[in-house]
C-alpha positions as CSV (number, residue, x, y, z in Angstrom):
1,M,0.2,-39.3,-22.2
2,K,-2.8,-36.9,-20.3
3,K,-1.1,-39.0,-17.0
4,I,2.7,-37.5,-18.3
5,I,0.8,-34.2,-19.0
6,Y,-1.2,-34.4,-15.9
7,A,1.7,-35.3,-13.8
8,I,4.1,-32.0,-14.6
9,I,1.4,-29.5,-14.0
10,T,1.1,-31.3,-10.5
11,I,4.9,-30.7,-10.2
12,A,5.0,-27.5,-11.3
13,V,2.1,-26.2,-9.3
14,I,4.0,-28.3,-6.0
15,T,7.5,-26.5,-6.7
16,G,5.9,-23.1,-7.7
17,F,7.4,-23.3,-11.6
18,T,6.5,-20.5,-13.7
19,L,5.1,-21.4,-17.1
20,P,6.3,-20.1,-20.0
21,G,4.9,-16.8,-21.0
22,K,4.6,-15.5,-17.4
23,K,7.9,-13.6,-16.3
24,K,8.7,-14.0,-12.4
25,I,8.7,-9.8,-11.1
26,K,8.7,-8.0,-7.6
27,V,6.6,-5.6,-6.2
28,Y,8.1,-2.8,-4.3
29,L,5.8,-1.2,-1.5
30,I,7.4,2.2,-0.6
31,G,5.4,4.1,2.1
32,D,5.0,4.9,5.7
33,S,3.3,3.1,8.7
34,T,-0.1,2.6,7.1
35,M,1.2,0.0,4.7
36,C,4.8,-1.4,6.3
37,E,5.1,-4.7,8.2
38,Y,4.7,-5.3,12.0
39,D,6.3,-7.8,14.5
40,V,3.3,-10.2,15.6
41,S,3.9,-8.7,19.2
42,R,1.7,-5.3,18.0
43,A,-0.8,-6.8,16.9
44,P,-3.7,-6.2,15.9
45,L,-1.7,-3.5,14.0
46,T,-1.4,-4.1,10.5
47,G,0.0,-2.2,7.6
48,W,-2.0,-2.8,4.4
49,G,0.9,-4.2,2.8
50,M,0.8,-7.7,4.9
51,P,-2.1,-9.1,3.6
52,F,-2.1,-7.5,0.7
53,K,1.0,-9.8,-0.3
54,Y,-1.1,-12.9,-0.2
55,F,-3.8,-12.0,-3.2
56,F,-1.2,-13.0,-5.9
57,D,0.1,-15.9,-7.7
58,S,3.7,-17.6,-7.6
59,T,4.8,-15.6,-10.4
60,V,4.8,-12.1,-7.6
61,T,7.0,-11.4,-4.9
62,I,5.7,-8.7,-2.6
63,D,8.9,-6.8,-1.5
64,N,7.4,-4.9,1.6
65,R,10.1,-1.2,2.2
66,A,7.7,0.8,3.7
67,R,8.6,2.3,6.9
68,G,6.7,3.9,9.8
69,G,7.6,7.6,10.2
70,R,8.7,8.1,6.8
71,S,8.2,11.1,4.5
72,T,9.3,11.3,0.8
73,R,12.6,12.9,2.0
74,T,13.5,10.8,5.2
75,F,13.0,7.3,2.9
76,I,15.6,9.4,0.4
77,S,18.2,10.6,3.0
78,E,18.0,7.4,5.1
79,N,19.6,5.7,2.1
80,R,16.6,3.3,1.6
81,W,15.4,4.4,-2.0
82,Q,18.7,3.9,-3.7
83,P,19.1,0.0,-2.7
84,I,15.6,-0.5,-4.5
85,A,16.6,1.4,-7.6
86,D,19.9,-0.5,-7.8
87,S,17.9,-3.7,-7.7
88,L,14.9,-2.9,-10.2
89,Q,14.6,-5.4,-13.2
90,E,12.5,-5.3,-16.2
91,G,9.1,-5.7,-15.6
92,D,8.9,-5.3,-11.7
93,Y,6.5,-2.1,-10.0
94,V,7.4,-0.1,-7.5
95,F,4.0,1.4,-5.3
96,I,4.5,4.9,-4.0
97,Q,2.5,5.8,-0.8
98,F,3.3,8.7,1.0
99,G,1.9,11.7,2.9
100,H,1.2,11.1,6.1
101,N,4.8,12.0,7.7
102,D,5.3,14.5,4.5
103,E,2.6,17.0,5.8
104,A,3.6,16.9,9.3
105,K,4.1,20.3,10.2
106,E,4.0,19.9,14.1
107,P,7.9,20.7,15.9
108,Q,8.1,17.2,17.2
109,Y,8.3,16.1,13.2
110,Q,10.1,19.0,11.3
111,D,12.9,16.4,10.7
112,R,10.0,14.6,8.4
113,Y,8.2,17.3,7.2
114,T,8.5,17.8,3.4
115,P,6.6,21.1,1.5
116,V,4.3,19.9,-1.2
117,P,6.8,21.3,-3.9
118,D,9.5,19.4,-2.5
119,Y,7.1,16.4,-2.1
120,K,6.2,16.3,-5.7
121,T,10.1,16.6,-7.0
122,N,10.4,13.6,-4.3
123,L,8.0,11.3,-5.8
124,L,9.5,12.2,-9.6
125,K,12.8,11.1,-8.5
126,F,10.7,7.7,-7.7
127,I,9.1,7.6,-11.1
128,T,12.2,9.1,-13.1
129,E,14.6,6.5,-11.9
130,T,12.1,3.9,-11.5
131,K,11.1,4.0,-15.5
132,A,14.8,4.3,-15.9
133,K,14.7,0.8,-15.3
134,K,12.3,-0.2,-17.6
135,A,10.0,-1.1,-14.1
136,I,6.5,0.6,-13.7
137,P,5.6,3.2,-11.1
138,V,2.1,3.7,-9.3
139,L,1.1,6.3,-7.2
140,I,-0.9,6.2,-4.3
141,T,-2.4,8.8,-2.3
142,P,-2.5,8.6,0.8
143,V,-4.9,6.7,2.6
144,T,-7.5,8.4,5.0
145,R,-7.5,9.2,8.4
146,M,-10.9,8.5,10.3
147,R,-12.2,11.9,11.0
148,F,-16.1,12.8,11.1
149,D,-17.6,15.8,11.4
150,K,-21.0,16.2,14.1
151,E,-23.1,15.4,10.9
152,G,-21.2,11.8,10.7
153,N,-19.9,12.9,7.2
154,V,-16.3,12.1,7.0
155,Q,-13.5,14.7,6.6
156,E,-10.7,14.9,4.1
157,T,-7.2,14.8,5.8
158,H,-4.5,14.8,2.9
159,K,-6.4,17.2,0.2
160,E,-3.2,18.8,-0.8
161,Y,-0.9,16.2,-0.8
162,S,-3.1,13.9,-2.6
163,A,-4.0,16.9,-5.2
164,A,0.3,17.2,-5.8
165,V,0.2,12.9,-6.3
166,W,-2.4,13.5,-9.2
167,E,-0.8,16.4,-10.6
168,V,2.7,14.1,-11.0
169,G,0.7,11.3,-12.2
170,N,-0.7,13.1,-14.9
171,A,2.0,15.2,-15.5
172,N,4.1,12.1,-15.8
173,Q,1.5,9.4,-17.5
174,V,1.7,7.1,-14.7
175,P,-1.2,5.2,-12.8
176,V,-2.9,6.7,-9.9
177,I,-4.5,4.8,-7.3
178,D,-6.6,7.1,-5.6
179,L,-6.6,5.3,-1.9
180,D,-7.5,8.4,0.0
181,A,-11.0,8.6,-1.6
182,D,-11.4,4.9,-2.3
183,S,-10.9,5.1,1.8
184,R,-12.7,7.6,2.7
185,N,-16.1,6.4,0.7
186,V,-15.7,2.8,2.3
187,L,-15.7,5.4,6.4
188,Q,-18.8,7.5,5.0
189,K,-20.3,3.9,3.9
190,M,-19.6,2.3,7.3
191,G,-20.7,5.6,9.7
192,P,-18.3,7.0,12.3
193,V,-19.5,3.6,14.5
194,N,-18.6,1.2,12.6
195,A,-15.6,2.6,10.8
196,K,-14.0,2.2,14.0
197,Y,-13.5,-1.1,13.8
198,L,-10.9,-0.2,10.9
199,Y,-8.9,1.4,12.9
200,M,-6.7,1.1,15.8
201,Q,-9.4,1.7,18.3
202,L,-9.0,-0.3,21.3
203,D,-11.1,-0.3,25.1
204,S,-8.8,-0.8,28.1
205,L,-8.2,-5.2,28.3
206,E,-9.7,-5.7,24.9
207,H,-6.4,-6.6,23.5
208,P,-3.6,-8.5,25.7
209,N,-0.3,-6.4,23.6
210,Y,-2.9,-3.0,24.6
211,P,-4.1,-3.4,27.7
212,A,-4.3,0.4,28.2
213,G,-6.0,0.3,25.6
214,Q,-5.0,2.3,22.4
215,K,-7.0,5.6,20.4
216,D,-5.7,5.8,17.1
217,N,-7.3,7.0,14.1
218,T,-4.5,6.4,11.4
219,H,-3.3,3.0,11.9
220,F,-5.1,0.2,11.1
221,T,-6.6,-3.6,12.3
222,E,-6.3,-6.5,10.6
223,F,-10.1,-6.3,9.3
224,G,-9.4,-2.4,8.2
225,A,-5.2,-3.5,6.5
226,R,-7.1,-6.3,4.4
227,K,-10.4,-3.9,3.5
228,I,-7.9,-1.2,2.7
229,A,-5.7,-3.8,0.7
230,E,-9.2,-5.3,-1.2
231,L,-9.4,-1.4,-2.4
232,V,-5.8,-1.5,-4.0
233,L,-6.6,-4.7,-5.6
234,A,-9.7,-3.4,-7.3
235,E,-7.6,-0.3,-8.7
236,I,-5.6,-2.7,-9.9
237,R,-8.1,-3.9,-12.1
238,N,-9.7,-0.9,-12.9
239,L,-6.8,0.3,-14.3
240,H,-6.1,-2.8,-16.3
241,L,-2.3,-3.7,-15.3
242,E,-0.4,-6.3,-16.0
243,L,-0.3,-7.2,-12.4
244,A,-4.2,-7.6,-12.6
245,D,-3.5,-10.8,-14.3
246,R,-1.4,-12.2,-11.5
247,I,-4.6,-12.0,-8.9
248,V,-5.0,-14.9,-7.3
249,I,-9.1,-15.6,-7.9
250,P,-10.1,-17.0,-4.9
251,K,-12.2,-20.3,-6.0
252,V,-16.0,-20.9,-5.0
253,K,-17.1,-23.8,-3.5
254,K,-20.3,-24.8,-4.6
């Protein structure tokens, strides 16, 4: 009998069979270039959603719909949100992280700029339509840019938009992951020199995909994206989301 039970469990593990009591779900990621997928030709450029998907068991599918350059407004106007809303099933999650492009007031970014009141309205739309499908919305404050003052103190770069996320989350009883604050804490601990390894700060000829180098304080290397993904995972646990029970616990070699 023991051999039969062992054989069944082995087959279940190999085939990805879901044992009773654990429904398969999708976790949709919607947001901007700090979260999205990138082709290998752009390595080491990595959105934090890329390593994030490897931290869950076989009951979870991560569907990363984030796209570079998108604000809440353009994500809706380009019909990127509606197909997600139509596909949501009970128990799914929607992780919502915008702000970088919503706050871009420069003339060349006027097509994506979204004033704070409209930003809040758009976040509420995502929340309302997610809840209508009995799925679970999770708000995320925009991850920090790398900016230090002369004394080596990390600067807040999303103040208005992070505050707006908290306002919407609190008003609608939606979990909030404060990735802005969490990522600034990481940068402060690392300091101005070491924090550069998180971002696309490449010297000329350092990487074959960027022979002229790169000086980017917004987007992450693979190392940086993994650190950010780990922050999100830690907050999922801190918030006691049901999703936390599906995070894979690495086996420690003795």
